[in-house]
N, C-alpha and C positions, 0 to 999 in steps of 0.2 A: 660355630660360624654358620649362619643361616643364609641360604640362597634366597634371592629375591624372587618371590612367586607373584605374578601379575594377573589380575583379572580386569579386563576392559569391559565395561557395561555401557553400551549405547542406550539412549533413553527408553525407559520402560521394559528393559530386558531382565529385570529382576536381580539387580545387584544386591540389594539388602536381603532378598530371600536366599541368594547364593551364600552370603556371609552367614546367615542363620543356619543354613543347612550344613555348611562346613564346621561351624562350632558344634552343632548338635552331633555330627558323625565323630568329631574328635572326643567328645565327652562320653557319648553312648558306647563307643568302642573301648573306652577305658584308657585310651592313650593319654588323655589329659583330663584334669579336674577343671571345673569352670573357673576357679581362681587362678589357673595357669594361664588364661587368655586375656591379653590386654588389647582393647579396641580404642583407637584414637582417631580423631578427625579434625578437620580445620575449623569447623564452626560448631556452635552450640546446637543449631537445629539438626545438623547431621549426627552429632553424638546423641541427641535425645531420641532420634529415629532409631538408631542402633540399640540404645538402652531398652526401648520397647520391643525389639525384635529378637534379642538374644537372651539366653539365660545364663548370664555371668554376673558376679557381683556388681552393683551399681558403681562402686568406686573403680571398677575395672573398665569403665567406659567414660571417656572424657576428651576434651579438646587437647590438643598438643600443648598449648601453653600451660594448661592446668597440670598436665602430666609432667612437663618439665619442672614447674614450680614445686610439685610434690617431690620430684627427684632431688632437687637441689635445696629444699628448705624455703621458707617463705619470709621475704623481707617486705617492709612497706613498699607500696607502689608509688613511684614519684610523680606520675602524670595524672593522678586523680585526688579528689578530696582535699584534705588540709594541706598536703605537701604541694599540690598544684597551686593552691592559693599562696603558699609561702614563696614558690618560685616566682609567681607573677608580682608579688610584692617586694621582691629582692632587688628591684631597680634594673631589671633586664629591659632591653628594647621592646617597645610594644608589639613589634612583629614576632617576637619570641614567645609572647604570652600564650598561655594554654586557655582556650575557650571551653565552655561546658565542663568546668572542673567537678561538678557534682557527680558525673558518672561516666565511667567507661566500664565495659563489661569484659572481664577476663575471659569469659566463655566465648565471646564473639570471635576472638582470634584475628581481628582485623587491625589494620593501621587505623588509628582512631581519627575519625573525621572531625571531631571537635578540636583537635590540637592545633597549635600554631603550624603554619606551613613549613617553618624550619624543622620542628619536632617530626612531623609527618614525613618530610623528605629525608631527614636523618634515619628515621626508622626504616624507611623504605630502602635506603642505600645499604643498610646493614642486612636487611632481609634478602637483598638481591646479592650480597656478598660481592660488592663492586670492588675491583682491584685497587690497590693503594694509589696508582697513578691516575685513576679516574677523576676528571675535573670536578666532579660533585663534592668530593672530599675537601678540595681547596675552598669551594663556595661555603661549606659548612663548617669550616675550621673554628671560627670564632665561637659559634654556637656550640659546637662539640665540646670545646674547652670549658665553657661555662657550665654546660649541662653535666659533664663528668665531675666537676668540682662540687656541684650541688648535690649530686648522688652520694659522693664520698662524705660530704658534711652531714647529711641526713641518714646515712647508712640505709639508702633505698636502692630500688632498682625499677627499670622501666619494663614494658611488656616485652621488648626485643631482648633485653638482657636475660629474660627467662630461658629463651631458646639459645642464645649465645653461650651462656654459662653452662647449660646442660650439654651442648655440643662439645664445648672444650673438655668437660669432664668425660664424656663418652669416647672422644678421640683419644683420651688418655687412659682409657680402659674401664671407665665407669659403666655401670649398668642402669638400665630403666628402672624406675621405682618398683620394687617387688621382684626384680629379676624374673619377669615372666618368660617362660619357654616359648610362648607364641605371641607375636606382635602383629596386629592387623591394622592397617591404615586405610581409612575410607575417604572418599573425595580427594584422592591424591593429586588430581589435577590442579587443585587450588592451593597447593603447598608451594612456598618459596624455595629458592636454592638453600637457604638456611634451614628450613624445616626438612628438606630432603637430607641434608647433611647430618642432621640430629638423628633421624630415624634409621638412616643406614649405618650410622655409628653404633646405635644401640643393637642393631641386628648383628654386628660383628662380635658382640660380647659372647663369651662361651655359654652363658646361660640361655641364650636365644637359639632355639632350634627350628623355628618356622617363622618366616617373615613374609606376609602378604601385603600387597598394595592393590587397591581397587579404585578405579576411577574411569574418566572418559575424557581424553584431551579436547574433544570437540566441545565439551561443556565447561571449559575453564573460563570463568567470567570475573575472576578476581585478580587479573594481571595488574590492575592499578595498585594492588596491595602486595605486588611482588610475586604472584603465583607464576610458575614455570611449567606450562603443560608439556614442553619438549622433553621433560624427564620421562614422561610416559611413552615417548616415541623412540627412546633408545632400544636398540635391537637386543632381544633376549632369545636364548635357544627355545625351541618349540615347546619343550617340556616344562618351561618356566612361565609360559604365557598362555592364558585362555581368554578367548573372545566370546562373550555371550551372544547368541545368534538369533534370538527370537524376542521381538518386542511384544509385550502383552498389553501395551497401551495404544500405540499409534496405528490407525487404519492406514490403507495403502495411500490415499491421495494426500494425507497430511504427512506421512513419511516422505513421499516423493517431493512435496514442496520443501520440506525442511532440508533434505539431503541435496536438493538442487541449489538451495540458498547456500548450504555450507560448501559447495563445490567452488564458490568464488573466493574461498579462503586461499591465502598464499601458502605454499609449503605442503606438507603432507599431515595436516592436523587430524585427518581421519584415521591415521595409523593403519591403513589398509584394511580397516574393519568392514565387514558386511554383516547385515542382519535382516531378517524377515519382518515384514509388517504383520500387524494383527489381521485376521481373515475378515475384513470388512472394508467397504469402500471409504467411508468417512466423507466429510464436506469441508471444502475450503471456500470461503466467500468474503465479500466486502460489505461493509455497513457504513452508510453516510453519516457517521457519528464522529465527533472529535472529543478529546479529552476536556475541552471547554464547553461542550454541548453534549452531555452524555445520556440524555433522556432516552434515546433509542436503545442504548445498551442496557440501562436499568429496566426498561419495559421488557426487553427479551429475557433478561435474568429473572424477572418476576414471573414471566410465563413459564420459563423452564423449571423454576422451583416448583410451580404448581403441578408440573408434569413429573416431578420427582427426579429432575436432572440438576446436576451441580454446575455452577458457573465459576470462572475465575477471570478476574479483570486485572490486566497488567499494564504497567507503564515503566519507562526507564527511569524516571525520577518521582520521588514521593510527592512533590508539589503538584504534579500533573494528575494526581488522583484526587485532589481536593474537591473539585466540583462533583465528581461521582460520589464521593463521601457525603457531601452535603445533600444530594438528591436522596440517597439511600437513608439518611437520617430523617429527612423531611417526611418521607413516605413511611417511616416506622418499619423498615425492612431489616431483617436480621442479616448481619455479615460478620466475617471474622478473617483472620490470617493465622491459621493454626501452625504455621511453620516459623512464625516470628511472634510468639506470644507476649513478649516483653513490650511490644508496641501497642499501647492501649488505644491509639487512634484507630488502629486496624482491628482491635478487639474490644469494642466498647462495652460488651456485657460481661467481660471477664472481671476477675478480681483486680483491684488496685491496691490491695493490703497485702500483709504478709501471710495471709491464710489463703485457702483454696476456695473460699466462698465467692460466688460470683455476685457482682453488684446487682444484677437482675434479681437473684434470690432475695437479696436484702430489700429491694423495692417491693417485691411481691409480699414479703413478710409485713412491711409497713402498711400496705393496702388491704391486707387481710387481718391486720390486727394481731398478728401472731409473733412469737419469739422476738421480743424487743432486743435481745442481745445481738441480733443481726443488724438492726438498723440505727440503734442508739449510737454505736461508735461512729456512724457517719455524720451525725449531726454537729453543727458548728456551736460554739459556745453561746451564741445568742438565742438558742432554742431552750436554754435552761435558766431557771429563776435566779440562780446565784452563782458566784464564782466557785468552781470546783464541783458544780452540780452534775456535769457530765461524768466525772470520775466516780462520783457517789452513785449515780443511776446505774452505770455500767457494772460496778462492783456489788451493788445491792439490788437485784432484780426484783425483790418483793415489794419495794416502795418507790419504783422508778418514776411513777406517775406524778408524785408530789414535787419532782424536780423539774418538770417541764412547764413552760409558760402556757397561759391560756390559749394563746394562738397556736401553739404546737399541739395541744390536746384536741383543739377544734379541727386542725388539719388532719390529725390522725383519724378522727371520727368521720370526716368527709372524704377520707382516702385521696387526699389532695396531693398529687404527685408533683404539681407545679410548686407548691409550697415547699415540698421536700427538696426539690432541685435547687431552690433558692436558699435553703438553709442547711446544706451539707458543707463540709470542708471542701476546699478548692479541688483537691485531687479526685473527689467523687462527682463534682458537678456535672461534667459532660456525660459521663456514663449514666448518671441518675436521670438527666434529661431525656437521654435516648430511651432508656428502659421505660420511663414513664410515658413517652410517646407510643411506644409499642403497646403498652397495656391499654391505653385509651383507644387506640385504633383496632387492636386485634384481640385483646384479652390476655390474661396471664398464661393461658395454656400454650400460646405460640412460643413462649420462652423456653419451653421444654422440647420443642420440635428440633429436628436436625437442622443445622445451619447449612443452607444450600448455596450461598453466595460467598466467595473469597475474594480478597483484593489485596494487592501489594505490588511493590516493585519486582522486576524480573529477578533481581539478585535476592530478594527475600524469600522467594517461593522455590528455591533450588530443591528438587526432589519432589515437588508438588505436582498435582494433576487435577483435571476436572473434565466433565463431560463436554462442556463448551468453554472455550478460552477466547477472550476478547483482548486484543493487543492494540494499545495506543502507540503509534510508531514514532512519535516525535522524540527528539533528544535535546538536551539543553544546549545553550550556545557553547559552553566549554566542551561538551561531548562532540559537537559538530567540528570544533577546531581540532579536537583530538583525532577524529576520523580522517583528517587530511593526511596523517601520517600512515604508513603501512601497517605499523603495530596497532594504531587506533582503529584503522579499518577492519583488521582482523578481529579485534576485540568486539567491535560492533557486530560482526557476523556471527561470532560465537554467542553473543547476547541475544540476537534475534533467533538463533537456532534454539537456544534453551526455552525462549518464549513459545515458539511454535510447537515444540515437542512435548508441551504439558497437556495437549489436547487428546482426549480419548475419542470423541465423536465429531466435533466441529471446531474448526479454526476460523475465527472471525477477525478479519483485519480492518481496523478502523481508519478513517482518513486523517492525514496529517494536517495541521493548520498552517504550516509553513514549509521552508525548504530544509529545515533541520530535521532530518528523519533517518531512521535506520535504513529505509528503502525496501522494506519487505512487502510493501503493498503490491 
C-alpha cells in the first residue's frame, strides 16, 4: 500500500525536470527498472511532454483514460463514429443527438465539447461523482435510461465508463495495467473526483510501492470538465509533500503581477506555497490592440522573431484568434501550437496525413521538381488524365508523368503553387495555400527555420512558455455569465493566472473590446 507523495510545482519551477530526475534516480540506483514506472496525466499534451522527458517505455506514458481502457479491455466507444451516428438515427430527441460524430480523441481526456448538452452534463455529473440525491440526476434520468440501453444493445462504452469501470475494479482489489510498482500522476490539479478515486484505488493495490502526484492547484483550468483542485489542498504530513521553490521562467515583475492577480481567488488555492522569481526584472505592459484588430500584436511578433525571441498569442476562445490567424497567413509568417499538434488551424505547415511529412515539405518538393511521392498523394482526381490515374502514379513512380494532365505538367514546370493549392484534396488546401504564400514571399529556406510565433487558447498551451506573451483578455458571453458565480469567477482567475505565467521576459496585456473580460488589464 503506497503513501501519497505530492509535488506542488508553481509555474516554471521545473516540475517535469523533477519527474525526470526522480525517474532517473530510481532507475540508476537499481531500485526499479524503467518498465516498473507508470506515468499518467489528464491530457495528451501533458503525457507527450512526459514521454519526451523520461526514459521509460512509451506504453508506460499515457492519459488516464487510455490507461484505464488498457486495464479493463477495449470495447467500441459509443460517442464517436458509426455508433454515434446510430444513436442519432435511433429516434432520440434532437437535443440528445451527438454533434461532431467524426471524432473525439481518447487521448484528450476531456468532456467532449461536440456532444449533446445532455451527454456532456451526464458525463460531468459522473466525473464529479454527484450524490444520488443531487437534482442533476433527476433532470438527466430519461436520457440516462436511453443511453444505458443503447450501450447495452451495442456492447459499447463511453469515455466516462472507462474510468468508472476501472475504479470499480480497483476498489474491488484490481491493479493498474501491468501492476507497476511506481505510479506517477502529472497535472493532478486537472483530475476530477472520479479520476482521483481511480488513481488512489490503484495506489492501494499491494503491487504499488510508490505513488506520486504532481501539480499546482492554482493552475487548475479544467473545472468545467470536472477538475477538482481541492484534492491537492488536502493536508499531508511534511515528509509526503514537497513544494518546488524556484521559478526558472518568470522574472520578478511578471511573478508579482500574476501572484497579485491570484490573491483575489476565494479560499486557499495557493496551498500556502511560496516560490522565488527568476533573477530578472521583466516587463509588464499594455498594448492598444484587440483580438479584432491584431496588427500591432503581429507587428511586434515579427520584430521579436527577427531578434531571435519567441512570442505566444493567447485568447480565452478559439474564435477570438481568427483575425490574428488571418493576418499571420496573409503576411506569410510562420506560426504553430506545438502543445496542440492535432489542431491544424494552429499548425498549418504540419502534416495532415497519417505520416510525419510536413505539408510544407511536400510543397517544396513540388516547386523543386523533386520526389513526386511527396506531392502526388496531395493531388485531387482532376489533376490526372484518367480514373485511377492517381493510384497508378503513386504506386508506379517511374511513369507518373504520363498520368498527369497537361495543365498539371505545366504547373509543375512553372512551380505554380496557386495551381497546386487549387488542385489538392480538401484536407490539404489551406496548408498548401499557406506554405505557397511563404515560398513566394520569403523562399523555401524559411520553412526550415525555427518557428518563433505560437498561438492558441489559454487551455491549449498548458505547460507552454515564450519570451513574450500577448493576452487578449475578452471572454465569451457564456464565460461572462459564468463569472457571475463564485466558482466561475475563481475559474477565470486561474485561467488568467495560467496565461500570465507563460511569459519569460514580457507580459503584454491587450485591450478588451467590451465589458466581457477577465479583468487582468
